[in-house]
Short mmCIF file of the C-alpha atoms (twelve columns), coordinates in Angstrom:
data_MODEL
# 
_entry.id   MODEL 
# 
loop_
_atom_site.group_PDB 
_atom_site.id 
_atom_site.type_symbol 
_atom_site.label_atom_id 
_atom_site.label_alt_id 
_atom_site.label_comp_id 
_atom_site.label_asym_id 
_atom_site.label_seq_id 
_atom_site.Cartn_x 
_atom_site.Cartn_y 
_atom_site.Cartn_z 
_atom_site.pdbx_PDB_model_num 
ATOM 1   C CA . UNK A 1   -107.614 -39.917  -37.270 1 
ATOM 2   C CA . UNK A 2   -105.021 -39.238  -39.978 1 
ATOM 3   C CA . UNK A 3   -104.131 -35.685  -40.887 1 
ATOM 4   C CA . UNK A 4   -105.437 -34.663  -44.314 1 
ATOM 5   C CA . UNK A 5   -104.093 -32.219  -46.840 1 
ATOM 6   C CA . UNK A 6   -106.017 -29.000  -47.586 1 
ATOM 7   C CA . UNK A 7   -107.474 -30.649  -50.707 1 
ATOM 8   C CA . UNK A 8   -108.803 -33.832  -49.062 1 
ATOM 9   C CA . UNK A 9   -112.286 -33.682  -47.577 1 
ATOM 10  C CA . UNK A 10  -112.905 -35.221  -44.175 1 
ATOM 11  C CA . UNK A 11  -115.462 -37.822  -45.314 1 
ATOM 12  C CA . UNK A 12  -113.199 -38.960  -48.147 1 
ATOM 13  C CA . UNK A 13  -110.226 -39.276  -45.777 1 
ATOM 14  C CA . UNK A 14  -112.302 -41.363  -43.340 1 
ATOM 15  C CA . UNK A 15  -113.443 -43.645  -46.150 1 
ATOM 16  C CA . UNK A 16  -109.909 -44.100  -47.473 1 
ATOM 17  C CA . UNK A 17  -108.478 -44.853  -44.030 1 
ATOM 18  C CA . UNK A 18  -111.226 -47.400  -43.327 1 
ATOM 19  C CA . UNK A 19  -110.491 -49.177  -46.611 1 
ATOM 20  C CA . UNK A 20  -106.719 -49.271  -46.005 1 
ATOM 21  C CA . UNK A 21  -107.030 -50.446  -42.400 1 
ATOM 22  C CA . UNK A 22  -107.180 -54.124  -43.416 1 
ATOM 23  C CA . UNK A 23  -103.953 -53.794  -45.427 1 
ATOM 24  C CA . UNK A 24  -101.819 -52.133  -42.752 1 
ATOM 25  C CA . UNK A 25  -99.144  -54.077  -40.874 1 
ATOM 26  C CA . UNK A 26  -99.572  -54.699  -37.124 1 
ATOM 27  C CA . UNK A 27  -98.641  -51.468  -35.344 1 
ATOM 28  C CA . UNK A 28  -98.842  -49.391  -38.544 1 
ATOM 29  C CA . UNK A 29  -100.898 -46.185  -38.459 1 
ATOM 30  C CA . UNK A 30  -101.646 -43.585  -41.110 1 
ATOM 31  C CA . UNK A 31  -100.176 -40.154  -40.387 1 
ATOM 32  C CA . UNK A 32  -101.301 -38.196  -43.423 1 
ATOM 33  C CA . UNK A 33  -103.451 -38.392  -46.579 1 
ATOM 34  C CA . UNK A 34  -102.918 -36.399  -49.798 1 
ATOM 35  C CA . UNK A 35  -104.488 -36.308  -53.253 1 
ATOM 36  C CA . UNK A 36  -101.272 -37.310  -55.072 1 
ATOM 37  C CA . UNK A 37  -102.452 -39.579  -57.921 1 
ATOM 38  C CA . UNK A 38  -100.969 -41.465  -60.867 1 
ATOM 39  C CA . UNK A 39  -102.310 -43.334  -63.926 1 
ATOM 40  C CA . UNK A 40  -100.170 -46.458  -64.319 1 
ATOM 41  C CA . UNK A 41  -100.663 -48.219  -62.026 1 
ATOM 42  C CA . UNK A 42  -103.743 -46.235  -61.049 1 
ATOM 43  C CA . UNK A 43  -103.838 -44.585  -57.616 1 
ATOM 44  C CA . UNK A 44  -106.348 -42.076  -56.283 1 
ATOM 45  C CA . UNK A 45  -104.336 -40.857  -53.312 1 
ATOM 46  C CA . UNK A 46  -101.159 -41.171  -51.267 1 
ATOM 47  C CA . UNK A 47  -100.891 -42.061  -47.578 1 
ATOM 48  C CA . UNK A 48  -97.862  -41.602  -45.315 1 
ATOM 49  C CA . UNK A 49  -97.707  -43.971  -42.340 1 
ATOM 50  C CA . UNK A 50  -95.232  -44.606  -39.557 1 
ATOM 51  C CA . UNK A 51  -93.569  -47.172  -41.819 1 
ATOM 52  C CA . UNK A 52  -94.017  -46.277  -45.507 1 
ATOM 53  C CA . UNK A 53  -95.450  -44.107  -48.251 1 
ATOM 54  C CA . UNK A 54  -98.419  -45.738  -49.999 1 
ATOM 55  C CA . UNK A 55  -100.049 -44.995  -53.345 1 
ATOM 56  C CA . UNK A 56  -103.515 -46.552  -53.015 1 
ATOM 57  C CA . UNK A 57  -106.571 -47.530  -55.072 1 
ATOM 58  C CA . UNK A 58  -109.488 -48.349  -52.707 1 
ATOM 59  C CA . UNK A 59  -111.533 -50.184  -55.360 1 
ATOM 60  C CA . UNK A 60  -108.910 -52.932  -55.735 1 
ATOM 61  C CA . UNK A 61  -110.002 -56.534  -55.143 1 
ATOM 62  C CA . UNK A 62  -107.005 -57.458  -52.969 1 
ATOM 63  C CA . UNK A 63  -104.150 -55.866  -51.022 1 
ATOM 64  C CA . UNK A 64  -101.828 -55.833  -54.022 1 
ATOM 65  C CA . UNK A 65  -104.407 -53.990  -56.135 1 
ATOM 66  C CA . UNK A 66  -105.350 -51.615  -53.325 1 
ATOM 67  C CA . UNK A 67  -101.686 -50.724  -52.652 1 
ATOM 68  C CA . UNK A 68  -99.934  -50.937  -56.043 1 
ATOM 69  C CA . UNK A 69  -97.151  -48.479  -55.088 1 
ATOM 70  C CA . UNK A 70  -95.200  -48.363  -51.819 1 
ATOM 71  C CA . UNK A 71  -91.806  -47.343  -50.436 1 
ATOM 72  C CA . UNK A 72  -90.745  -48.196  -46.881 1 
ATOM 73  C CA . UNK A 73  -88.866  -45.662  -44.768 1 
ATOM 74  C CA . UNK A 74  -85.613  -47.669  -44.836 1 
ATOM 75  C CA . UNK A 75  -85.695  -47.559  -48.651 1 
ATOM 76  C CA . UNK A 76  -86.091  -43.765  -48.913 1 
ATOM 77  C CA . UNK A 77  -82.962  -41.842  -49.902 1 
ATOM 78  C CA . UNK A 78  -84.624  -38.519  -50.728 1 
ATOM 79  C CA . UNK A 79  -88.029  -36.975  -51.435 1 
ATOM 80  C CA . UNK A 80  -88.417  -34.473  -54.266 1 
ATOM 81  C CA . UNK A 81  -91.282  -32.335  -55.576 1 
ATOM 82  C CA . UNK A 82  -90.292  -31.250  -59.096 1 
ATOM 83  C CA . UNK A 83  -92.574  -28.915  -61.069 1 
ATOM 84  C CA . UNK A 84  -93.013  -29.245  -64.819 1 
ATOM 85  C CA . UNK A 85  -95.454  -27.301  -67.009 1 
ATOM 86  C CA . UNK A 86  -97.122  -25.976  -63.894 1 
ATOM 87  C CA . UNK A 87  -97.737  -29.427  -62.352 1 
ATOM 88  C CA . UNK A 88  -95.926  -30.718  -59.268 1 
ATOM 89  C CA . UNK A 89  -95.264  -34.396  -58.632 1 
ATOM 90  C CA . UNK A 90  -94.105  -36.295  -55.541 1 
ATOM 91  C CA . UNK A 91  -91.072  -38.488  -56.216 1 
ATOM 92  C CA . UNK A 92  -89.200  -40.723  -53.810 1 
ATOM 93  C CA . UNK A 93  -85.617  -41.740  -54.586 1 
ATOM 94  C CA . UNK A 94  -84.453  -45.236  -53.582 1 
ATOM 95  C CA . UNK A 95  -81.368  -47.357  -54.292 1 
ATOM 96  C CA . UNK A 96  -83.318  -49.107  -57.051 1 
ATOM 97  C CA . UNK A 97  -84.498  -45.916  -58.748 1 
ATOM 98  C CA . UNK A 98  -87.208  -43.297  -58.564 1 
ATOM 99  C CA . UNK A 99  -90.799  -43.979  -57.490 1 
ATOM 100 C CA . UNK A 100 -93.319  -41.434  -58.731 1 
ATOM 101 C CA . UNK A 101 -96.421  -41.106  -56.548 1 
ATOM 102 C CA . UNK A 102 -98.024  -38.767  -59.070 1 
ATOM 103 C CA . UNK A 103 -99.332  -35.224  -59.248 1 
ATOM 104 C CA . UNK A 104 -100.625 -33.188  -56.342 1 
ATOM 105 C CA . UNK A 105 -102.014 -29.698  -55.908 1 
ATOM 106 C CA . UNK A 106 -99.541  -26.911  -55.109 1 
ATOM 107 C CA . UNK A 107 -101.326 -26.332  -51.790 1 
ATOM 108 C CA . UNK A 108 -100.474 -29.918  -50.775 1 
ATOM 109 C CA . UNK A 109 -96.747  -29.793  -51.456 1 
ATOM 110 C CA . UNK A 110 -95.573  -28.447  -48.091 1 
ATOM 111 C CA . UNK A 111 -97.973  -30.793  -46.267 1 
ATOM 112 C CA . UNK A 112 -96.677  -33.873  -48.114 1 
ATOM 113 C CA . UNK A 113 -93.055  -32.751  -47.830 1 
ATOM 114 C CA . UNK A 114 -93.292  -32.386  -44.036 1 
ATOM 115 C CA . UNK A 115 -94.615  -35.898  -43.396 1 
ATOM 116 C CA . UNK A 116 -92.454  -37.615  -46.054 1 
ATOM 117 C CA . UNK A 117 -89.254  -36.041  -44.737 1 
ATOM 118 C CA . UNK A 118 -90.260  -36.801  -41.138 1 
ATOM 119 C CA . UNK A 119 -90.722  -40.462  -42.095 1 
ATOM 120 C CA . UNK A 120 -87.311  -40.407  -43.793 1 
ATOM 121 C CA . UNK A 121 -85.665  -39.082  -40.617 1 
ATOM 122 C CA . UNK A 122 -87.398  -41.359  -38.096 1 
ATOM 123 C CA . UNK A 123 -87.447  -44.576  -40.127 1 
ATOM 124 C CA . UNK A 124 -89.801  -47.521  -39.734 1 
ATOM 125 C CA . UNK A 125 -91.510  -47.684  -36.341 1 
ATOM 126 C CA . UNK A 126 -89.786  -50.430  -34.269 1 
ATOM 127 C CA . UNK A 127 -93.071  -52.246  -33.637 1 
ATOM 128 C CA . UNK A 128 -93.760  -52.379  -37.379 1 
ATOM 129 C CA . UNK A 129 -90.136  -53.212  -38.209 1 
ATOM 130 C CA . UNK A 130 -90.370  -56.673  -36.608 1 
ATOM 131 C CA . UNK A 131 -93.440  -57.563  -38.635 1 
ATOM 132 C CA . UNK A 132 -91.849  -56.083  -41.762 1 
ATOM 133 C CA . UNK A 133 -88.726  -58.224  -41.335 1 
ATOM 134 C CA . UNK A 134 -90.851  -61.385  -41.123 1 
ATOM 135 C CA . UNK A 135 -92.861  -60.401  -44.178 1 
ATOM 136 C CA . UNK A 136 -89.728  -59.664  -46.202 1 
ATOM 137 C CA . UNK A 137 -88.263  -63.018  -45.204 1 
ATOM 138 C CA . UNK A 138 -91.411  -64.828  -46.303 1 
ATOM 139 C CA . UNK A 139 -91.523  -62.858  -49.552 1 
ATOM 140 C CA . UNK A 140 -87.873  -63.584  -50.257 1 
ATOM 141 C CA . UNK A 141 -88.362  -67.301  -49.644 1 
ATOM 142 C CA . UNK A 142 -91.473  -67.334  -51.821 1 
ATOM 143 C CA . UNK A 143 -89.714  -65.488  -54.660 1 
ATOM 144 C CA . UNK A 144 -86.753  -67.864  -54.472 1 
ATOM 145 C CA . UNK A 145 -89.044  -70.895  -54.552 1 
ATOM 146 C CA . UNK A 146 -90.851  -69.476  -57.588 1 
ATOM 147 C CA . UNK A 147 -87.523  -68.729  -59.270 1 
ATOM 148 C CA . UNK A 148 -86.323  -72.279  -58.627 1 
ATOM 149 C CA . UNK A 149 -89.590  -73.739  -59.924 1 
ATOM 150 C CA . UNK A 150 -89.382  -71.724  -63.137 1 
ATOM 151 C CA . UNK A 151 -85.714  -72.660  -63.543 1 
ATOM 152 C CA . UNK A 152 -86.574  -76.367  -63.232 1 
ATOM 153 C CA . UNK A 153 -88.943  -76.032  -66.188 1 
ATOM 154 C CA . UNK A 154 -85.876  -75.820  -68.437 1 
ATOM 155 C CA . UNK A 155 -85.307  -79.517  -67.689 1 
ATOM 156 C CA . UNK A 156 -88.576  -80.472  -69.431 1 
ATOM 157 C CA . UNK A 157 -88.287  -81.413  -73.114 1 
ATOM 158 C CA . UNK A 158 -90.711  -79.344  -75.199 1 
ATOM 159 C CA . UNK A 159 -91.848  -80.305  -78.701 1 
ATOM 160 C CA . UNK A 160 -93.658  -77.714  -80.806 1 
ATOM 161 C CA . UNK A 161 -94.375  -74.102  -79.837 1 
ATOM 162 C CA . UNK A 162 -92.678  -72.477  -76.816 1 
ATOM 163 C CA . UNK A 163 -94.698  -72.701  -73.606 1 
ATOM 164 C CA . UNK A 164 -96.452  -69.656  -72.126 1 
ATOM 165 C CA . UNK A 165 -96.683  -68.982  -68.385 1 
ATOM 166 C CA . UNK A 166 -100.471 -69.463  -68.355 1 
ATOM 167 C CA . UNK A 167 -100.048 -72.941  -69.893 1 
ATOM 168 C CA . UNK A 168 -97.462  -73.817  -67.266 1 
ATOM 169 C CA . UNK A 169 -99.920  -72.668  -64.593 1 
ATOM 170 C CA . UNK A 170 -102.548 -75.055  -65.987 1 
ATOM 171 C CA . UNK A 171 -100.026 -77.906  -65.839 1 
ATOM 172 C CA . UNK A 172 -98.976  -76.978  -62.296 1 
ATOM 173 C CA . UNK A 173 -102.579 -77.443  -61.131 1 
ATOM 174 C CA . UNK A 174 -102.377 -81.075  -62.249 1 
ATOM 175 C CA . UNK A 175 -98.900  -81.713  -60.813 1 
ATOM 176 C CA . UNK A 176 -98.009  -83.208  -57.476 1 
ATOM 177 C CA . UNK A 177 -95.731  -81.177  -55.151 1 
ATOM 178 C CA . UNK A 178 -92.307  -80.717  -56.802 1 
ATOM 179 C CA . UNK A 179 -93.413  -82.828  -59.787 1 
ATOM 180 C CA . UNK A 180 -92.289  -81.925  -63.299 1 
ATOM 181 C CA . UNK A 181 -93.542  -83.381  -66.579 1 
ATOM 182 C CA . UNK A 182 -91.345  -85.819  -68.463 1 
ATOM 183 C CA . UNK A 183 -92.047  -84.045  -71.773 1 
ATOM 184 C CA . UNK A 184 -94.662  -81.793  -73.392 1 
ATOM 185 C CA . UNK A 185 -95.997  -81.674  -76.941 1 
ATOM 186 C CA . UNK A 186 -97.378  -78.185  -77.497 1 
ATOM 187 C CA . UNK A 187 -99.739  -77.918  -80.469 1 
ATOM 188 C CA . UNK A 188 -100.537 -74.230  -79.890 1 
ATOM 189 C CA . UNK A 189 -104.268 -73.627  -80.382 1 
ATOM 190 C CA . UNK A 190 -104.758 -77.410  -80.558 1 
ATOM 191 C CA . UNK A 191 -103.721 -77.889  -76.927 1 
ATOM 192 C CA . UNK A 192 -100.927 -79.714  -75.147 1 
ATOM 193 C CA . UNK A 193 -100.078 -83.327  -74.364 1 
ATOM 194 C CA . UNK A 194 -98.211  -83.540  -71.055 1 
ATOM 195 C CA . UNK A 195 -96.444  -86.753  -70.055 1 
ATOM 196 C CA . UNK A 196 -95.811  -87.443  -66.367 1 
ATOM 197 C CA . UNK A 197 -94.171  -90.563  -64.945 1 
ATOM 198 C CA . UNK A 198 -97.459  -92.440  -64.602 1 
ATOM 199 C CA . UNK A 199 -100.084 -90.552  -66.619 1 
ATOM 200 C CA . UNK A 200 -100.829 -88.332  -69.593 1 
ATOM 201 C CA . UNK A 201 -102.683 -85.024  -69.544 1 
ATOM 202 C CA . UNK A 202 -104.334 -83.466  -72.591 1 
ATOM 203 C CA . UNK A 203 -104.959 -79.822  -71.783 1 
ATOM 204 C CA . UNK A 204 -107.046 -77.534  -73.986 1 
ATOM 205 C CA . UNK A 205 -107.365 -74.292  -72.028 1 
ATOM 206 C CA . UNK A 206 -106.954 -70.578  -72.544 1 
ATOM 207 C CA . UNK A 207 -107.883 -68.166  -75.314 1 
ATOM 208 C CA . UNK A 208 -108.050 -69.644  -78.805 1 
ATOM 209 C CA . UNK A 209 -107.370 -73.167  -77.474 1 
ATOM 210 C CA . UNK A 210 -110.522 -73.227  -75.332 1 
ATOM 211 C CA . UNK A 211 -112.507 -71.630  -78.176 1 
ATOM 212 C CA . UNK A 212 -111.397 -74.342  -80.610 1 
ATOM 213 C CA . UNK A 213 -112.273 -76.949  -77.974 1 
ATOM 214 C CA . UNK A 214 -115.803 -75.559  -77.784 1 
ATOM 215 C CA . UNK A 215 -115.303 -74.308  -74.233 1 
ATOM 216 C CA . UNK A 216 -114.774 -70.571  -74.591 1 
ATOM 217 C CA . UNK A 217 -113.605 -69.140  -71.277 1 
ATOM 218 C CA . UNK A 218 -113.077 -72.627  -69.846 1 
ATOM 219 C CA . UNK A 219 -111.324 -75.586  -71.410 1 
ATOM 220 C CA . UNK A 220 -110.987 -79.354  -71.566 1 
ATOM 221 C CA . UNK A 221 -108.478 -81.165  -69.370 1 
ATOM 222 C CA . UNK A 222 -108.358 -84.968  -69.353 1 
ATOM 223 C CA . UNK A 223 -105.967 -87.274  -67.491 1 
ATOM 224 C CA . UNK A 224 -105.128 -90.780  -68.761 1 
ATOM 225 C CA . UNK A 225 -103.345 -93.167  -66.331 1 
ATOM 226 C CA . UNK A 226 -100.828 -95.342  -68.187 1 
ATOM 227 C CA . UNK A 227 -102.485 -98.487  -66.864 1 
ATOM 228 C CA . UNK A 228 -105.689 -97.575  -68.758 1 
ATOM 229 C CA . UNK A 229 -104.130 -96.572  -72.104 1 
ATOM 230 C CA . UNK A 230 -104.470 -99.233  -74.812 1 
ATOM 231 C CA . UNK A 231 -102.571 -97.382  -77.530 1 
ATOM 232 C CA . UNK A 232 -101.369 -94.021  -78.834 1 
ATOM 233 C CA . UNK A 233 -102.203 -93.548  -82.505 1 
ATOM 234 C CA . UNK A 234 -101.232 -90.905  -85.055 1 
ATOM 235 C CA . UNK A 235 -103.418 -90.389  -88.118 1 
ATOM 236 C CA . UNK A 236 -101.633 -88.041  -90.497 1 
ATOM 237 C CA . UNK A 237 -102.397 -86.325  -93.772 1 
ATOM 238 C CA . UNK A 238 -100.027 -84.450  -96.051 1 
ATOM 239 C CA . UNK A 239 -99.275  -81.741  -93.510 1 
ATOM 240 C CA . UNK A 240 -101.533 -82.127  -90.469 1 
ATOM 241 C CA . UNK A 241 -102.514 -85.059  -88.335 1 
ATOM 242 C CA . UNK A 242 -104.160 -86.146  -85.106 1 
ATOM 243 C CA . UNK A 243 -102.523 -87.808  -82.113 1 
ATOM 244 C CA . UNK A 244 -105.076 -89.953  -80.275 1 
ATOM 245 C CA . UNK A 245 -104.844 -91.493  -76.815 1 
ATOM 246 C CA . UNK A 246 -106.891 -94.691  -76.856 1 
ATOM 247 C CA . UNK A 247 -108.464 -96.280  -73.772 1 
ATOM 248 C CA . UNK A 248 -111.502 -98.507  -73.195 1 
ATOM 249 C CA . UNK A 249 -113.519 -95.271  -72.936 1 
ATOM 250 C CA . UNK A 250 -111.923 -93.544  -75.939 1 
ATOM 251 C CA . UNK A 251 -111.778 -95.696  -79.072 1 
ATOM 252 C CA . UNK A 252 -110.025 -94.422  -82.197 1 
ATOM 253 C CA . UNK A 253 -112.131 -93.984  -85.323 1 
ATOM 254 C CA . UNK A 254 -109.243 -93.315  -87.698 1 
ATOM 255 C CA . UNK A 255 -111.224 -90.649  -89.548 1 
ATOM 256 C CA . UNK A 256 -110.923 -87.511  -87.422 1 
ATOM 257 C CA . UNK A 257 -110.094 -84.552  -89.632 1 
ATOM 258 C CA . UNK A 258 -110.047 -80.775  -89.566 1 
ATOM 259 C CA . UNK A 259 -112.800 -80.139  -92.111 1 
ATOM 260 C CA . UNK A 260 -115.809 -82.324  -91.256 1 
ATOM 261 C CA . UNK A 261 -117.228 -79.772  -88.806 1 
ATOM 262 C CA . UNK A 262 -116.500 -76.523  -90.657 1 
ATOM 263 C CA . UNK A 263 -120.229 -75.830  -91.010 1 
ATOM 264 C CA . UNK A 264 -120.901 -76.330  -87.288 1 
ATOM 265 C CA . UNK A 265 -120.391 -74.122  -84.263 1 
ATOM 266 C CA . UNK A 266 -117.491 -74.977  -81.956 1 
ATOM 267 C CA . UNK A 267 -119.866 -76.321  -79.275 1 
ATOM 268 C CA . UNK A 268 -121.442 -78.739  -81.778 1 
ATOM 269 C CA . UNK A 269 -118.271 -79.969  -83.488 1 
ATOM 270 C CA . UNK A 270 -118.207 -83.225  -81.537 1 
ATOM 271 C CA . UNK A 271 -116.177 -85.126  -84.155 1 
ATOM 272 C CA . UNK A 272 -113.523 -82.434  -84.550 1 
ATOM 273 C CA . UNK A 273 -110.041 -83.316  -83.146 1 
ATOM 274 C CA . UNK A 274 -109.861 -79.832  -81.624 1 
ATOM 275 C CA . UNK A 275 -112.947 -80.698  -79.573 1 
ATOM 276 C CA . UNK A 276 -112.331 -84.339  -78.643 1 
ATOM 277 C CA . UNK A 277 -110.788 -84.762  -75.191 1 
ATOM 278 C CA . UNK A 278 -108.440 -87.584  -76.237 1 
ATOM 279 C CA . UNK A 279 -107.171 -85.974  -79.458 1 
ATOM 280 C CA . UNK A 280 -104.357 -83.518  -80.120 1 
ATOM 281 C CA . UNK A 281 -104.262 -81.914  -83.590 1 
ATOM 282 C CA . UNK A 282 -100.578 -82.119  -84.478 1 
ATOM 283 C CA . UNK A 283 -98.588  -81.188  -87.560 1 
ATOM 284 C CA . UNK A 284 -96.326  -83.810  -89.086 1 
ATOM 285 C CA . UNK A 285 -93.034  -81.950  -88.420 1 
ATOM 286 C CA . UNK A 286 -93.737  -81.769  -84.688 1 
ATOM 287 C CA . UNK A 287 -94.900  -85.389  -84.605 1 
ATOM 288 C CA . UNK A 288 -91.733  -86.593  -86.322 1 
ATOM 289 C CA . UNK A 289 -89.596  -84.591  -83.915 1 
ATOM 290 C CA . UNK A 290 -91.400  -86.128  -80.940 1 
ATOM 291 C CA . UNK A 291 -91.691  -89.663  -82.381 1 
ATOM 292 C CA . UNK A 292 -88.608  -91.182  -80.645 1 
ATOM 293 C CA . UNK A 293 -89.878  -89.928  -77.286 1 
ATOM 294 C CA . UNK A 294 -93.392  -91.169  -78.076 1 
ATOM 295 C CA . UNK A 295 -91.871  -94.598  -78.746 1 
ATOM 296 C CA . UNK A 296 -90.331  -94.477  -75.263 1 
ATOM 297 C CA . UNK A 297 -93.755  -93.512  -73.927 1 
ATOM 298 C CA . UNK A 298 -95.323  -96.551  -75.593 1 
ATOM 299 C CA . UNK A 299 -92.732  -98.771  -73.945 1 
ATOM 300 C CA . UNK A 300 -93.407  -97.238  -70.545 1 
ATOM 301 C CA . UNK A 301 -97.151  -97.799  -70.987 1 
ATOM 302 C CA . UNK A 302 -96.475  -101.490 -71.817 1 
ATOM 303 C CA . UNK A 303 -94.393  -101.812 -68.638 1 
ATOM 304 C CA . UNK A 304 -97.251  -100.371 -66.567 1 
ATOM 305 C CA . UNK A 305 -99.658  -102.917 -68.060 1 
ATOM 306 C CA . UNK A 306 -97.306  -105.907 -67.660 1 
ATOM 307 C CA . UNK A 307 -98.344  -108.114 -64.730 1 
ATOM 308 C CA . UNK A 308 -95.877  -108.301 -61.880 1 
ATOM 309 C CA . UNK A 309 -94.721  -111.851 -61.045 1 
ATOM 310 C CA . UNK A 310 -94.147  -112.260 -57.324 1 
ATOM 311 C CA . UNK A 311 -92.297  -115.468 -56.423 1 
ATOM 312 C CA . UNK A 312 -92.806  -116.905 -52.942 1 
ATOM 313 C CA . UNK A 313 -90.460  -119.737 -52.019 1 
ATOM 314 C CA . UNK A 314 -92.040  -122.722 -50.282 1 
ATOM 315 C CA . UNK A 315 -90.854  -123.092 -46.686 1 
ATOM 316 C CA . UNK A 316 -88.540  -126.086 -46.263 1 
ATOM 317 C CA . UNK A 317 -90.922  -127.645 -43.731 1 
ATOM 318 C CA . UNK A 318 -93.833  -127.786 -46.222 1 
ATOM 319 C CA . UNK A 319 -94.271  -131.322 -47.672 1 
ATOM 320 C CA . UNK A 320 -93.987  -131.586 -51.460 1 
ATOM 321 C CA . UNK A 321 -97.332  -133.338 -51.702 1 
ATOM 322 C CA . UNK A 322 -99.002  -130.427 -49.897 1 
ATOM 323 C CA . UNK A 323 -97.450  -127.926 -52.351 1 
ATOM 324 C CA . UNK A 324 -98.660  -129.921 -55.351 1 
ATOM 325 C CA . UNK A 325 -102.217 -130.288 -54.065 1 
ATOM 326 C CA . UNK A 326 -102.416 -126.588 -53.091 1 
ATOM 327 C CA . UNK A 327 -102.186 -125.293 -56.699 1 
ATOM 328 C CA . UNK A 328 -101.840 -126.323 -60.309 1 
ATOM 329 C CA . UNK A 329 -99.398  -129.001 -61.497 1 
ATOM 330 C CA . UNK A 330 -95.891  -128.210 -62.689 1 
ATOM 331 C CA . UNK A 331 -96.698  -128.890 -66.358 1 
ATOM 332 C CA . UNK A 332 -99.722  -126.563 -66.278 1 
ATOM 333 C CA . UNK A 333 -97.719  -123.813 -64.614 1 
ATOM 334 C CA . UNK A 334 -94.865  -124.083 -67.136 1 
ATOM 335 C CA . UNK A 335 -97.359  -124.007 -70.000 1 
ATOM 336 C CA . UNK A 336 -98.986  -120.859 -68.582 1 
ATOM 337 C CA . UNK A 337 -95.612  -119.119 -68.202 1 
ATOM 338 C CA . UNK A 338 -94.576  -120.108 -71.750 1 
ATOM 339 C CA . UNK A 339 -97.802  -118.616 -73.119 1 
ATOM 340 C CA . UNK A 340 -97.168  -115.345 -71.254 1 
ATOM 341 C CA . UNK A 341 -93.649  -115.291 -72.669 1 
ATOM 342 C CA . UNK A 342 -94.886  -115.781 -76.236 1 
ATOM 343 C CA . UNK A 343 -97.432  -112.976 -75.845 1 
ATOM 344 C CA . UNK A 344 -94.726  -110.587 -74.629 1 
ATOM 345 C CA . UNK A 345 -96.093  -110.290 -71.116 1 
ATOM 346 C CA . UNK A 346 -92.831  -111.678 -69.725 1 
ATOM 347 C CA . UNK A 347 -89.407  -110.860 -71.138 1 
ATOM 348 C CA . UNK A 348 -86.652  -113.510 -71.339 1 
ATOM 349 C CA . UNK A 349 -85.186  -112.817 -67.901 1 
ATOM 350 C CA . UNK A 350 -88.597  -112.728 -66.204 1 
ATOM 351 C CA . UNK A 351 -89.607  -115.995 -67.922 1 
ATOM 352 C CA . UNK A 352 -86.411  -117.772 -66.814 1 
ATOM 353 C CA . UNK A 353 -86.850  -116.554 -63.223 1 
ATOM 354 C CA . UNK A 354 -90.525  -117.538 -63.068 1 
ATOM 355 C CA . UNK A 355 -89.791  -120.937 -64.660 1 
ATOM 356 C CA . UNK A 356 -87.025  -121.718 -62.178 1 
ATOM 357 C CA . UNK A 357 -89.222  -120.647 -59.277 1 
ATOM 358 C CA . UNK A 358 -92.097  -122.854 -60.497 1 
ATOM 359 C CA . UNK A 359 -89.816  -125.896 -60.810 1 
ATOM 360 C CA . UNK A 360 -88.419  -125.308 -57.343 1 
ATOM 361 C CA . UNK A 361 -91.896  -124.827 -55.885 1 
ATOM 362 C CA . UNK A 362 -93.835  -127.625 -57.588 1 
ATOM 363 C CA . UNK A 363 -91.315  -130.360 -58.337 1 
# 
């Protein structure tokens, strides 16, 4: 059982120790409990273990909330108990600055000083030190990975308002490992259009965006594979407009506007571009800025929809008569390829290659 200061009752100390037990490192034990408290972040007490000094809040939902303040023994440079206006606080000096564990009663000062200074002299218990080294390594690697991921975001072209972290988090949930968007059009409260290499995402989540989408507290997130997109259309007025992603399931009406649903609640505004899953309300200046990139997007969508021509050469041992009877005649095949070329399904080089292959195969 941990030692408790003169101002900590036994039942309270037992309850605190039981709550903290799940958050202790292997081999870590609590030496002492005091009433030292602080307001930001909130702690209701301070524990001194054989590895660290902990400011704790037992009602927290996870380990980070339950232990918002901590200093390990190898980080301690000095422990001070300054008094100001009749109140004494417990402060631990480290290489990175001072950590204030809050106010404590004058009858607790000597008790806290004894255990804090003893921890400073003895250092982290060797059994705990091994586990601590592993945890610090994992934390360092995780922080570096997060730093690299955030740094890579600078490579993404953003049109419109700057991106917030919570919007990036929504996009990350729809991304494959190590995948970054090609570009993003951020319409603020209207939502975001996110272009990946093979699909589009229209995301309407968070705060005012989800409210405008009629999904307060939730949001609308819709993914459109390039192979299913039939067109991307912009219907603009004098200042504002609507960018629509058209598919067999989402057909453009050409008459979406911002005012038709002003007398309806957000959950009933089914014809409002803020509500529609395939629409992004977008001002003209942002659209014009993004238009060259949207033209590239249209071209990429056409390439995804273009049929792939796979040419198989006839083995030399196959008789010509057998090749002719196995499929259509040469004239029919050339006519089919010419029609595909006229409709833009084959470019000049693809048409020439397919034509030469057909002649070689069927003549």
